[in-house]
mmCIF file of the N, C-alpha and C atoms, coordinates in Angstrom:
data_MODEL
# 
_entry.id   MODEL 
# 
loop_
_atom_site.group_PDB 
_atom_site.id 
_atom_site.type_symbol 
_atom_site.label_atom_id 
_atom_site.label_alt_id 
_atom_site.label_comp_id 
_atom_site.label_asym_id 
_atom_site.label_entity_id 
_atom_site.label_seq_id 
_atom_site.pdbx_PDB_ins_code 
_atom_site.Cartn_x 
_atom_site.Cartn_y 
_atom_site.Cartn_z 
_atom_site.occupancy 
_atom_site.B_iso_or_equiv 
_atom_site.pdbx_formal_charge 
_atom_site.auth_seq_id 
_atom_site.auth_comp_id 
_atom_site.auth_asym_id 
_atom_site.auth_atom_id 
_atom_site.pdbx_PDB_model_num 
ATOM 1   N N  . MET A 1 1  ? -94.420  19.344  130.703 1.00 0.00 ? 1  MET A N  1 
ATOM 2   C CA . MET A 1 1  ? -95.869  19.304  130.678 1.00 0.00 ? 1  MET A CA 1 
ATOM 3   C C  . MET A 1 1  ? -96.382  19.117  129.253 1.00 0.00 ? 1  MET A C  1 
ATOM 4   N N  . ASN A 1 2  ? -95.801  19.824  128.297 1.00 0.00 ? 2  ASN A N  1 
ATOM 5   C CA . ASN A 1 2  ? -96.229  19.692  126.908 1.00 0.00 ? 2  ASN A CA 1 
ATOM 6   C C  . ASN A 1 2  ? -95.958  18.299  126.368 1.00 0.00 ? 2  ASN A C  1 
ATOM 7   N N  . GLU A 1 3  ? -94.850  17.668  126.807 1.00 0.00 ? 3  GLU A N  1 
ATOM 8   C CA . GLU A 1 3  ? -94.541  16.319  126.361 1.00 0.00 ? 3  GLU A CA 1 
ATOM 9   C C  . GLU A 1 3  ? -95.625  15.349  126.797 1.00 0.00 ? 3  GLU A C  1 
ATOM 10  N N  . LYS A 1 4  ? -96.140  15.530  128.004 1.00 0.00 ? 4  LYS A N  1 
ATOM 11  C CA . LYS A 1 4  ? -97.201  14.661  128.499 1.00 0.00 ? 4  LYS A CA 1 
ATOM 12  C C  . LYS A 1 4  ? -98.442  14.812  127.628 1.00 0.00 ? 4  LYS A C  1 
ATOM 13  N N  . ILE A 1 5  ? -98.762  16.023  127.257 1.00 0.00 ? 5  ILE A N  1 
ATOM 14  C CA . ILE A 1 5  ? -99.919  16.279  126.399 1.00 0.00 ? 5  ILE A CA 1 
ATOM 15  C C  . ILE A 1 5  ? -99.697  15.618  125.042 1.00 0.00 ? 5  ILE A C  1 
ATOM 16  N N  . GLU A 1 6  ? -98.483  15.749  124.471 1.00 0.00 ? 6  GLU A N  1 
ATOM 17  C CA . GLU A 1 6  ? -98.182  15.152  123.178 1.00 0.00 ? 6  GLU A CA 1 
ATOM 18  C C  . GLU A 1 6  ? -98.308  13.640  123.228 1.00 0.00 ? 6  GLU A C  1 
ATOM 19  N N  . VAL A 1 7  ? -97.824  13.028  124.290 1.00 0.00 ? 7  VAL A N  1 
ATOM 20  C CA . VAL A 1 7  ? -97.902  11.576  124.427 1.00 0.00 ? 7  VAL A CA 1 
ATOM 21  C C  . VAL A 1 7  ? -99.360  11.146  124.503 1.00 0.00 ? 7  VAL A C  1 
ATOM 22  N N  . LYS A 1 8  ? -100.168 11.885  125.237 1.00 0.00 ? 8  LYS A N  1 
ATOM 23  C CA . LYS A 1 8  ? -101.588 11.530  125.344 1.00 0.00 ? 8  LYS A CA 1 
ATOM 24  C C  . LYS A 1 8  ? -102.306 11.725  124.016 1.00 0.00 ? 8  LYS A C  1 
ATOM 25  N N  . LYS A 1 9  ? -101.937 12.759  123.266 1.00 0.00 ? 9  LYS A N  1 
ATOM 26  C CA . LYS A 1 9  ? -102.549 12.981  121.961 1.00 0.00 ? 9  LYS A CA 1 
ATOM 27  C C  . LYS A 1 9  ? -102.262 11.823  121.019 1.00 0.00 ? 9  LYS A C  1 
ATOM 28  N N  . LYS A 1 10 ? -101.088 11.234  121.155 1.00 0.00 ? 10 LYS A N  1 
ATOM 29  C CA . LYS A 1 10 ? -100.705 10.114  120.304 1.00 0.00 ? 10 LYS A CA 1 
ATOM 30  C C  . LYS A 1 10 ? -101.384 8.820   120.732 1.00 0.00 ? 10 LYS A C  1 
ATOM 31  N N  . GLY A 1 11 ? -102.077 8.838   121.843 1.00 0.00 ? 11 GLY A N  1 
ATOM 32  C CA . GLY A 1 11 ? -102.818 7.671   122.297 1.00 0.00 ? 11 GLY A CA 1 
ATOM 33  C C  . GLY A 1 11 ? -101.977 6.646   123.030 1.00 0.00 ? 11 GLY A C  1 
ATOM 34  N N  . SER A 1 12 ? -100.831 7.049   123.544 1.00 0.00 ? 12 SER A N  1 
ATOM 35  C CA . SER A 1 12 ? -99.984  6.117   124.288 1.00 0.00 ? 12 SER A CA 1 
ATOM 36  C C  . SER A 1 12 ? -100.637 5.755   125.614 1.00 0.00 ? 12 SER A C  1 
ATOM 37  N N  . SER A 1 13 ? -100.540 4.490   125.956 1.00 0.00 ? 13 SER A N  1 
ATOM 38  C CA . SER A 1 13 ? -101.126 4.042   127.210 1.00 0.00 ? 13 SER A CA 1 
ATOM 39  C C  . SER A 1 13 ? -100.296 4.548   128.390 1.00 0.00 ? 13 SER A C  1 
ATOM 40  N N  . GLU A 1 14 ? -100.899 4.534   129.542 1.00 0.00 ? 14 GLU A N  1 
ATOM 41  C CA . GLU A 1 14 ? -100.194 4.951   130.748 1.00 0.00 ? 14 GLU A CA 1 
ATOM 42  C C  . GLU A 1 14 ? -99.014  4.017   131.023 1.00 0.00 ? 14 GLU A C  1 
ATOM 43  N N  . HIS A 1 15 ? -99.190  2.731   130.740 1.00 0.00 ? 15 HIS A N  1 
ATOM 44  C CA . HIS A 1 15 ? -98.114  1.755   130.909 1.00 0.00 ? 15 HIS A CA 1 
ATOM 45  C C  . HIS A 1 15 ? -96.916  2.111   130.014 1.00 0.00 ? 15 HIS A C  1 
ATOM 46  N N  . HIS A 1 16 ? -97.189  2.449   128.769 1.00 0.00 ? 16 HIS A N  1 
ATOM 47  C CA . HIS A 1 16 ? -96.132  2.840   127.827 1.00 0.00 ? 16 HIS A CA 1 
ATOM 48  C C  . HIS A 1 16 ? -95.432  4.119   128.295 1.00 0.00 ? 16 HIS A C  1 
ATOM 49  N N  . GLN A 1 17 ? -96.202  5.075   128.762 1.00 0.00 ? 17 GLN A N  1 
ATOM 50  C CA . GLN A 1 17 ? -95.632  6.323   129.268 1.00 0.00 ? 17 GLN A CA 1 
ATOM 51  C C  . GLN A 1 17 ? -94.734  6.059   130.468 1.00 0.00 ? 17 GLN A C  1 
ATOM 52  N N  . ASN A 1 18 ? -95.175  5.197   131.380 1.00 0.00 ? 18 ASN A N  1 
ATOM 53  C CA . ASN A 1 18 ? -94.375  4.865   132.565 1.00 0.00 ? 18 ASN A CA 1 
ATOM 54  C C  . ASN A 1 18 ? -93.075  4.167   132.180 1.00 0.00 ? 18 ASN A C  1 
ATOM 55  N N  . ASN A 1 19 ? -93.154  3.244   131.213 1.00 0.00 ? 19 ASN A N  1 
ATOM 56  C CA . ASN A 1 19 ? -91.945  2.546   130.770 1.00 0.00 ? 19 ASN A CA 1 
ATOM 57  C C  . ASN A 1 19 ? -90.947  3.521   130.156 1.00 0.00 ? 19 ASN A C  1 
ATOM 58  N N  . ASN A 1 20 ? -91.428  4.449   129.348 1.00 0.00 ? 20 ASN A N  1 
ATOM 59  C CA . ASN A 1 20 ? -90.542  5.443   128.750 1.00 0.00 ? 20 ASN A CA 1 
ATOM 60  C C  . ASN A 1 20 ? -89.900  6.321   129.816 1.00 0.00 ? 20 ASN A C  1 
ATOM 61  N N  . LEU A 1 21 ? -90.674  6.706   130.795 1.00 0.00 ? 21 LEU A N  1 
ATOM 62  C CA . LEU A 1 21 ? -90.152  7.529   131.880 1.00 0.00 ? 21 LEU A CA 1 
ATOM 63  C C  . LEU A 1 21 ? -89.069  6.781   132.665 1.00 0.00 ? 21 LEU A C  1 
ATOM 64  N N  . LYS A 1 22 ? -89.288  5.499   132.906 1.00 0.00 ? 22 LYS A N  1 
ATOM 65  C CA . LYS A 1 22 ? -88.293  4.690   133.615 1.00 0.00 ? 22 LYS A CA 1 
ATOM 66  C C  . LYS A 1 22 ? -86.971  4.640   132.850 1.00 0.00 ? 22 LYS A C  1 
ATOM 67  N N  . VAL A 1 23 ? -87.041  4.493   131.532 1.00 0.00 ? 23 VAL A N  1 
ATOM 68  C CA . VAL A 1 23 ? -85.825  4.442   130.717 1.00 0.00 ? 23 VAL A CA 1 
ATOM 69  C C  . VAL A 1 23 ? -85.088  5.774   130.788 1.00 0.00 ? 23 VAL A C  1 
ATOM 70  N N  . VAL A 1 24 ? -85.809  6.862   130.630 1.00 0.00 ? 24 VAL A N  1 
ATOM 71  C CA . VAL A 1 24 ? -85.195  8.189   130.663 1.00 0.00 ? 24 VAL A CA 1 
ATOM 72  C C  . VAL A 1 24 ? -84.587  8.458   132.040 1.00 0.00 ? 24 VAL A C  1 
ATOM 73  N N  . MET A 1 25 ? -85.274  8.050   133.086 1.00 0.00 ? 25 MET A N  1 
ATOM 74  C CA . MET A 1 25 ? -84.749  8.247   134.438 1.00 0.00 ? 25 MET A CA 1 
ATOM 75  C C  . MET A 1 25 ? -83.493  7.408   134.662 1.00 0.00 ? 25 MET A C  1 
ATOM 76  N N  . GLU A 1 26 ? -83.490  6.187   134.158 1.00 0.00 ? 26 GLU A N  1 
ATOM 77  C CA . GLU A 1 26 ? -82.318  5.328   134.323 1.00 0.00 ? 26 GLU A CA 1 
ATOM 78  C C  . GLU A 1 26 ? -81.119  5.895   133.569 1.00 0.00 ? 26 GLU A C  1 
ATOM 79  N N  . PHE A 1 27 ? -81.348  6.405   132.371 1.00 0.00 ? 27 PHE A N  1 
ATOM 80  C CA . PHE A 1 27 ? -80.271  7.021   131.607 1.00 0.00 ? 27 PHE A CA 1 
ATOM 81  C C  . PHE A 1 27 ? -79.773  8.278   132.319 1.00 0.00 ? 27 PHE A C  1 
ATOM 82  N N  . SER A 1 28 ? -80.680  9.045   132.861 1.00 0.00 ? 28 SER A N  1 
ATOM 83  C CA . SER A 1 28 ? -80.312  10.241  133.612 1.00 0.00 ? 28 SER A CA 1 
ATOM 84  C C  . SER A 1 28 ? -79.449  9.884   134.820 1.00 0.00 ? 28 SER A C  1 
ATOM 85  N N  . ASN A 1 29 ? -79.835  8.840   135.543 1.00 0.00 ? 29 ASN A N  1 
ATOM 86  C CA . ASN A 1 29 ? -79.041  8.388   136.693 1.00 0.00 ? 29 ASN A CA 1 
ATOM 87  C C  . ASN A 1 29 ? -77.656  7.939   136.252 1.00 0.00 ? 29 ASN A C  1 
ATOM 88  N N  . PHE A 1 30 ? -77.576  7.289   135.101 1.00 0.00 ? 30 PHE A N  1 
ATOM 89  C CA . PHE A 1 30 ? -76.283  6.862   134.576 1.00 0.00 ? 30 PHE A CA 1 
ATOM 90  C C  . PHE A 1 30 ? -75.389  8.066   134.281 1.00 0.00 ? 30 PHE A C  1 
ATOM 91  N N  . LEU A 1 31 ? -75.985  9.126   133.739 1.00 0.00 ? 31 LEU A N  1 
ATOM 92  C CA . LEU A 1 31 ? -75.213  10.328  133.411 1.00 0.00 ? 31 LEU A CA 1 
ATOM 93  C C  . LEU A 1 31 ? -74.684  11.010  134.667 1.00 0.00 ? 31 LEU A C  1 
ATOM 94  N N  . GLY A 1 32 ? -75.433  10.923  135.747 1.00 0.00 ? 32 GLY A N  1 
ATOM 95  C CA . GLY A 1 32 ? -74.996  11.529  137.007 1.00 0.00 ? 32 GLY A CA 1 
ATOM 96  C C  . GLY A 1 32 ? -75.630  12.877  137.247 1.00 0.00 ? 32 GLY A C  1 
ATOM 97  N N  . ARG A 1 33 ? -75.439  13.357  138.459 1.00 0.00 ? 33 ARG A N  1 
ATOM 98  C CA . ARG A 1 33 ? -76.067  14.608  138.893 1.00 0.00 ? 33 ARG A CA 1 
ATOM 99  C C  . ARG A 1 33 ? -75.546  15.834  138.161 1.00 0.00 ? 33 ARG A C  1 
ATOM 100 N N  . ASN A 1 34 ? -74.294  15.819  137.776 1.00 0.00 ? 34 ASN A N  1 
ATOM 101 C CA . ASN A 1 34 ? -73.684  17.009  137.182 1.00 0.00 ? 34 ASN A CA 1 
ATOM 102 C C  . ASN A 1 34 ? -73.804  17.049  135.668 1.00 0.00 ? 34 ASN A C  1 
ATOM 103 N N  . SER A 1 35 ? -74.585  16.141  135.088 1.00 0.00 ? 35 SER A N  1 
ATOM 104 C CA . SER A 1 35 ? -74.763  16.101  133.637 1.00 0.00 ? 35 SER A CA 1 
ATOM 105 C C  . SER A 1 35 ? -76.238  16.186  133.296 1.00 0.00 ? 35 SER A C  1 
ATOM 106 N N  . SER A 1 36 ? -76.501  16.628  132.094 1.00 0.00 ? 36 SER A N  1 
ATOM 107 C CA . SER A 1 36 ? -77.871  16.641  131.598 1.00 0.00 ? 36 SER A CA 1 
ATOM 108 C C  . SER A 1 36 ? -77.877  16.005  130.215 1.00 0.00 ? 36 SER A C  1 
ATOM 109 N N  . PHE A 1 37 ? -79.054  15.844  129.662 1.00 0.00 ? 37 PHE A N  1 
ATOM 110 C CA . PHE A 1 37 ? -79.165  15.260  128.334 1.00 0.00 ? 37 PHE A CA 1 
ATOM 111 C C  . PHE A 1 37 ? -78.495  16.152  127.286 1.00 0.00 ? 37 PHE A C  1 
ATOM 112 N N  . TYR A 1 38 ? -78.407  17.432  127.570 1.00 0.00 ? 38 TYR A N  1 
ATOM 113 C CA . TYR A 1 38 ? -77.746  18.345  126.644 1.00 0.00 ? 38 TYR A CA 1 
ATOM 114 C C  . TYR A 1 38 ? -76.247  18.110  126.575 1.00 0.00 ? 38 TYR A C  1 
ATOM 115 N N  . ASP A 1 39 ? -75.706  17.455  127.600 1.00 0.00 ? 39 ASP A N  1 
ATOM 116 C CA . ASP A 1 39 ? -74.276  17.147  127.628 1.00 0.00 ? 39 ASP A CA 1 
ATOM 117 C C  . ASP A 1 39 ? -73.920  15.927  126.792 1.00 0.00 ? 39 ASP A C  1 
ATOM 118 N N  . VAL A 1 40 ? -74.899  15.180  126.351 1.00 0.00 ? 40 VAL A N  1 
ATOM 119 C CA . VAL A 1 40 ? -74.648  13.989  125.533 1.00 0.00 ? 40 VAL A CA 1 
ATOM 120 C C  . VAL A 1 40 ? -74.419  14.452  124.100 1.00 0.00 ? 40 VAL A C  1 
ATOM 121 N N  . LYS A 1 41 ? -73.177  14.314  123.656 1.00 0.00 ? 41 LYS A N  1 
ATOM 122 C CA . LYS A 1 41 ? -72.800  14.820  122.332 1.00 0.00 ? 41 LYS A CA 1 
ATOM 123 C C  . LYS A 1 41 ? -72.355  13.724  121.372 1.00 0.00 ? 41 LYS A C  1 
ATOM 124 N N  . THR A 1 42 ? -72.000  12.557  121.896 1.00 0.00 ? 42 THR A N  1 
ATOM 125 C CA . THR A 1 42 ? -71.487  11.501  121.022 1.00 0.00 ? 42 THR A CA 1 
ATOM 126 C C  . THR A 1 42 ? -72.237  10.198  121.261 1.00 0.00 ? 42 THR A C  1 
ATOM 127 N N  . LYS A 1 43 ? -72.205  9.338   120.255 1.00 0.00 ? 43 LYS A N  1 
ATOM 128 C CA . LYS A 1 43 ? -72.866  8.044   120.402 1.00 0.00 ? 43 LYS A CA 1 
ATOM 129 C C  . LYS A 1 43 ? -72.146  7.173   121.418 1.00 0.00 ? 43 LYS A C  1 
ATOM 130 N N  . GLU A 1 44 ? -70.854  7.419   121.609 1.00 0.00 ? 44 GLU A N  1 
ATOM 131 C CA . GLU A 1 44 ? -70.094  6.649   122.585 1.00 0.00 ? 44 GLU A CA 1 
ATOM 132 C C  . GLU A 1 44 ? -70.648  6.822   123.997 1.00 0.00 ? 44 GLU A C  1 
ATOM 133 N N  . GLN A 1 45 ? -71.138  8.017   124.290 1.00 0.00 ? 45 GLN A N  1 
ATOM 134 C CA . GLN A 1 45 ? -71.730  8.261   125.604 1.00 0.00 ? 45 GLN A CA 1 
ATOM 135 C C  . GLN A 1 45 ? -72.977  7.401   125.808 1.00 0.00 ? 45 GLN A C  1 
ATOM 136 N N  . VAL A 1 46 ? -73.754  7.252   124.761 1.00 0.00 ? 46 VAL A N  1 
ATOM 137 C CA . VAL A 1 46 ? -74.960  6.424   124.840 1.00 0.00 ? 46 VAL A CA 1 
ATOM 138 C C  . VAL A 1 46 ? -74.569  4.947   124.883 1.00 0.00 ? 46 VAL A C  1 
ATOM 139 N N  . LEU A 1 47 ? -73.555  4.575   124.093 1.00 0.00 ? 47 LEU A N  1 
ATOM 140 C CA . LEU A 1 47 ? -73.110  3.186   124.074 1.00 0.00 ? 47 LEU A CA 1 
ATOM 141 C C  . LEU A 1 47 ? -72.581  2.735   125.435 1.00 0.00 ? 47 LEU A C  1 
ATOM 142 N N  . GLU A 1 48 ? -71.965  3.638   126.168 1.00 0.00 ? 48 GLU A N  1 
ATOM 143 C CA . GLU A 1 48 ? -71.501  3.312   127.520 1.00 0.00 ? 48 GLU A CA 1 
ATOM 144 C C  . GLU A 1 48 ? -72.679  2.872   128.384 1.00 0.00 ? 48 GLU A C  1 
ATOM 145 N N  . PHE A 1 49 ? -73.793  3.578   128.238 1.00 0.00 ? 49 PHE A N  1 
ATOM 146 C CA . PHE A 1 49 ? -74.994  3.224   128.989 1.00 0.00 ? 49 PHE A CA 1 
ATOM 147 C C  . PHE A 1 49 ? -75.495  1.841   128.555 1.00 0.00 ? 49 PHE A C  1 
ATOM 148 N N  . PHE A 1 50 ? -75.543  1.592   127.255 1.00 0.00 ? 50 PHE A N  1 
ATOM 149 C CA . PHE A 1 50 ? -76.024  0.303   126.769 1.00 0.00 ? 50 PHE A CA 1 
ATOM 150 C C  . PHE A 1 50 ? -75.098  -0.838  127.168 1.00 0.00 ? 50 PHE A C  1 
ATOM 151 N N  . ASN A 1 51 ? -73.819  -0.567  127.265 1.00 0.00 ? 51 ASN A N  1 
ATOM 152 C CA . ASN A 1 51 ? -72.877  -1.602  127.688 1.00 0.00 ? 51 ASN A CA 1 
ATOM 153 C C  . ASN A 1 51 ? -73.161  -2.092  129.098 1.00 0.00 ? 51 ASN A C  1 
ATOM 154 N N  . THR A 1 52 ? -73.794  -1.266  129.904 1.00 0.00 ? 52 THR A N  1 
ATOM 155 C CA . THR A 1 52 ? -74.146  -1.698  131.261 1.00 0.00 ? 52 THR A CA 1 
ATOM 156 C C  . THR A 1 52 ? -75.318  -2.682  131.245 1.00 0.00 ? 52 THR A C  1 
ATOM 157 N N  . LYS A 1 53 ? -76.004  -2.799  130.123 1.00 0.00 ? 53 LYS A N  1 
ATOM 158 C CA . LYS A 1 53 ? -77.170  -3.687  130.007 1.00 0.00 ? 53 LYS A CA 1 
ATOM 159 C C  . LYS A 1 53 ? -76.808  -5.066  129.467 1.00 0.00 ? 53 LYS A C  1 
ATOM 160 N N  . ILE A 1 54 ? -75.600  -5.215  128.929 1.00 0.00 ? 54 ILE A N  1 
ATOM 161 C CA . ILE A 1 54 ? -75.179  -6.490  128.356 1.00 0.00 ? 54 ILE A CA 1 
ATOM 162 C C  . ILE A 1 54 ? -74.977  -7.500  129.480 1.00 0.00 ? 54 ILE A C  1 
ATOM 163 N N  . LYS A 1 55 ? -75.523  -8.695  129.264 1.00 0.00 ? 55 LYS A N  1 
ATOM 164 C CA . LYS A 1 55 ? -75.405  -9.755  130.264 1.00 0.00 ? 55 LYS A CA 1 
ATOM 165 C C  . LYS A 1 55 ? -74.707  -10.961 129.649 1.00 0.00 ? 55 LYS A C  1 
ATOM 166 N N  . SER A 1 56 ? -74.043  -11.708 130.491 1.00 0.00 ? 56 SER A N  1 
ATOM 167 C CA . SER A 1 56 ? -73.361  -12.917 130.023 1.00 0.00 ? 56 SER A CA 1 
ATOM 168 C C  . SER A 1 56 ? -74.389  -14.004 129.695 1.00 0.00 ? 56 SER A C  1 
ATOM 169 N N  . TYR A 1 57 ? -73.912  -15.024 129.029 1.00 0.00 ? 57 TYR A N  1 
ATOM 170 C CA . TYR A 1 57 ? -74.771  -16.156 128.689 1.00 0.00 ? 57 TYR A CA 1 
ATOM 171 C C  . TYR A 1 57 ? -75.350  -16.794 129.950 1.00 0.00 ? 57 TYR A C  1 
ATOM 172 N N  . TYR A 1 58 ? -74.551  -16.832 131.013 1.00 0.00 ? 58 TYR A N  1 
ATOM 173 C CA . TYR A 1 58 ? -75.005  -17.471 132.248 1.00 0.00 ? 58 TYR A CA 1 
ATOM 174 C C  . TYR A 1 58 ? -76.051  -16.631 132.977 1.00 0.00 ? 58 TYR A C  1 
ATOM 175 N N  . GLU A 1 59 ? -75.974  -15.333 132.827 1.00 0.00 ? 59 GLU A N  1 
ATOM 176 C CA . GLU A 1 59 ? -76.971  -14.450 133.447 1.00 0.00 ? 59 GLU A CA 1 
ATOM 177 C C  . GLU A 1 59 ? -78.266  -14.413 132.641 1.00 0.00 ? 59 GLU A C  1 
ATOM 178 N N  . ASP A 1 60 ? -78.129  -14.522 131.322 1.00 0.00 ? 60 ASP A N  1 
ATOM 179 C CA . ASP A 1 60 ? -79.294  -14.394 130.441 1.00 0.00 ? 60 ASP A CA 1 
ATOM 180 C C  . ASP A 1 60 ? -79.115  -15.293 129.217 1.00 0.00 ? 60 ASP A C  1 
ATOM 181 N N  . PRO A 1 61 ? -79.343  -16.603 129.375 1.00 0.00 ? 61 PRO A N  1 
ATOM 182 C CA . PRO A 1 61 ? -79.111  -17.535 128.265 1.00 0.00 ? 61 PRO A CA 1 
ATOM 183 C C  . PRO A 1 61 ? -80.011  -17.285 127.059 1.00 0.00 ? 61 PRO A C  1 
ATOM 184 N N  . ASP A 1 62 ? -81.168  -16.662 127.271 1.00 0.00 ? 62 ASP A N  1 
ATOM 185 C CA . ASP A 1 62 ? -82.083  -16.371 126.158 1.00 0.00 ? 62 ASP A CA 1 
ATOM 186 C C  . ASP A 1 62 ? -81.776  -15.044 125.474 1.00 0.00 ? 62 ASP A C  1 
ATOM 187 N N  . LYS A 1 63 ? -80.786  -14.346 125.976 1.00 0.00 ? 63 LYS A N  1 
ATOM 188 C CA . LYS A 1 63 ? -80.362  -13.045 125.439 1.00 0.00 ? 63 LYS A CA 1 
ATOM 189 C C  . LYS A 1 63 ? -81.508  -12.035 125.379 1.00 0.00 ? 63 LYS A C  1 
ATOM 190 N N  . ARG A 1 64 ? -82.287  -12.014 126.445 1.00 0.00 ? 64 ARG A N  1 
ATOM 191 C CA . ARG A 1 64 ? -83.377  -11.034 126.529 1.00 0.00 ? 64 ARG A CA 1 
ATOM 192 C C  . ARG A 1 64 ? -82.855  -9.613  126.664 1.00 0.00 ? 64 ARG A C  1 
ATOM 193 N N  . TRP A 1 65 ? -81.599  -9.469  127.083 1.00 0.00 ? 65 TRP A N  1 
ATOM 194 C CA . TRP A 1 65 ? -81.010  -8.145  127.227 1.00 0.00 ? 65 TRP A CA 1 
ATOM 195 C C  . TRP A 1 65 ? -81.001  -7.411  125.887 1.00 0.00 ? 65 TRP A C  1 
ATOM 196 N N  . ILE A 1 66 ? -80.980  -8.136  124.782 1.00 0.00 ? 66 ILE A N  1 
ATOM 197 C CA . ILE A 1 66 ? -80.975  -7.494  123.462 1.00 0.00 ? 66 ILE A CA 1 
ATOM 198 C C  . ILE A 1 66 ? -82.295  -6.760  123.231 1.00 0.00 ? 66 ILE A C  1 
ATOM 199 N N  . THR A 1 67 ? -83.390  -7.390  123.589 1.00 0.00 ? 67 THR A N  1 
ATOM 200 C CA . THR A 1 67 ? -84.702  -6.745  123.461 1.00 0.00 ? 67 THR A CA 1 
ATOM 201 C C  . THR A 1 67 ? -84.779  -5.516  124.353 1.00 0.00 ? 67 THR A C  1 
ATOM 202 N N  . THR A 1 68 ? -84.252  -5.647  125.562 1.00 0.00 ? 68 THR A N  1 
ATOM 203 C CA . THR A 1 68 ? -84.231  -4.511  126.489 1.00 0.00 ? 68 THR A CA 1 
ATOM 204 C C  . THR A 1 68 ? -83.450  -3.352  125.879 1.00 0.00 ? 68 THR A C  1 
ATOM 205 N N  . CYS A 1 69 ? -82.288  -3.634  125.336 1.00 0.00 ? 69 CYS A N  1 
ATOM 206 C CA . CYS A 1 69 ? -81.470  -2.580  124.721 1.00 0.00 ? 69 CYS A CA 1 
ATOM 207 C C  . CYS A 1 69 ? -82.189  -1.938  123.540 1.00 0.00 ? 69 CYS A C  1 
ATOM 208 N N  . ASN A 1 70 ? -82.858  -2.735  122.739 1.00 0.00 ? 70 ASN A N  1 
ATOM 209 C CA . ASN A 1 70 ? -83.604  -2.182  121.603 1.00 0.00 ? 70 ASN A CA 1 
ATOM 210 C C  . ASN A 1 70 ? -84.731  -1.266  122.071 1.00 0.00 ? 70 ASN A C  1 
ATOM 211 N N  . ASN A 1 71 ? -85.432  -1.677  123.124 1.00 0.00 ? 71 ASN A N  1 
ATOM 212 C CA . ASN A 1 71 ? -86.495  -0.825  123.675 1.00 0.00 ? 71 ASN A CA 1 
ATOM 213 C C  . ASN A 1 71 ? -85.909  0.471   124.228 1.00 0.00 ? 71 ASN A C  1 
ATOM 214 N N  . TYR A 1 72 ? -84.800  0.366   124.949 1.00 0.00 ? 72 TYR A N  1 
ATOM 215 C CA . TYR A 1 72 ? -84.144  1.547   125.495 1.00 0.00 ? 72 TYR A CA 1 
ATOM 216 C C  . TYR A 1 72 ? -83.683  2.468   124.368 1.00 0.00 ? 72 TYR A C  1 
ATOM 217 N N  . LEU A 1 73 ? -83.115  1.874   123.330 1.00 0.00 ? 73 LEU A N  1 
ATOM 218 C CA . LEU A 1 73 ? -82.639  2.664   122.191 1.00 0.00 ? 73 LEU A CA 1 
ATOM 219 C C  . LEU A 1 73 ? -83.775  3.454   121.556 1.00 0.00 ? 73 LEU A C  1 
ATOM 220 N N  . ASN A 1 74 ? -84.897  2.806   121.319 1.00 0.00 ? 74 ASN A N  1 
ATOM 221 C CA . ASN A 1 74 ? -86.030  3.505   120.716 1.00 0.00 ? 74 ASN A CA 1 
ATOM 222 C C  . ASN A 1 74 ? -86.538  4.635   121.599 1.00 0.00 ? 74 ASN A C  1 
ATOM 223 N N  . THR A 1 75 ? -86.573  4.412   122.886 1.00 0.00 ? 75 THR A N  1 
ATOM 224 C CA . THR A 1 75 ? -87.037  5.454   123.803 1.00 0.00 ? 75 THR A CA 1 
ATOM 225 C C  . THR A 1 75 ? -86.073  6.637   123.830 1.00 0.00 ? 75 THR A C  1 
ATOM 226 N N  . ILE A 1 76 ? -84.786  6.348   123.990 1.00 0.00 ? 76 ILE A N  1 
ATOM 227 C CA . ILE A 1 76 ? -83.787  7.420   124.067 1.00 0.00 ? 76 ILE A CA 1 
ATOM 228 C C  . ILE A 1 76 ? -83.682  8.161   122.742 1.00 0.00 ? 76 ILE A C  1 
ATOM 229 N N  . ARG A 1 77 ? -83.776  7.430   121.655 1.00 0.00 ? 77 ARG A N  1 
ATOM 230 C CA . ARG A 1 77 ? -83.682  8.050   120.315 1.00 0.00 ? 77 ARG A CA 1 
ATOM 231 C C  . ARG A 1 77 ? -84.809  9.063   120.098 1.00 0.00 ? 77 ARG A C  1 
ATOM 232 N N  . LEU A 1 78 ? -85.986  8.744   120.577 1.00 0.00 ? 78 LEU A N  1 
ATOM 233 C CA . LEU A 1 78 ? -87.124  9.641   120.379 1.00 0.00 ? 78 LEU A CA 1 
ATOM 234 C C  . LEU A 1 78 ? -87.175  10.767  121.410 1.00 0.00 ? 78 LEU A C  1 
ATOM 235 N N  . PHE A 1 79 ? -86.430  10.597  122.498 1.00 0.00 ? 79 PHE A N  1 
ATOM 236 C CA . PHE A 1 79 ? -86.421  11.619  123.518 1.00 0.00 ? 79 PHE A CA 1 
ATOM 237 C C  . PHE A 1 79 ? -85.558  12.766  123.047 1.00 0.00 ? 79 PHE A C  1 
# 
């Protein structure tokens, strides 16, 4: 609840808040039911998640996945 208040104080739009929530939820799903964010102790654990976002040239010739990973990184880093 306090995080929501902090985000609103910073003037973040509802769209930005929703996008951040989606990233955190996706990372949580990747970790699984028996893990929490407190269980993440190494960068390798986070890199495993980012490796699932990498796409081949044929899937993403413009390499938009890089922008997605950067956005995810910024969200997770601040969480």
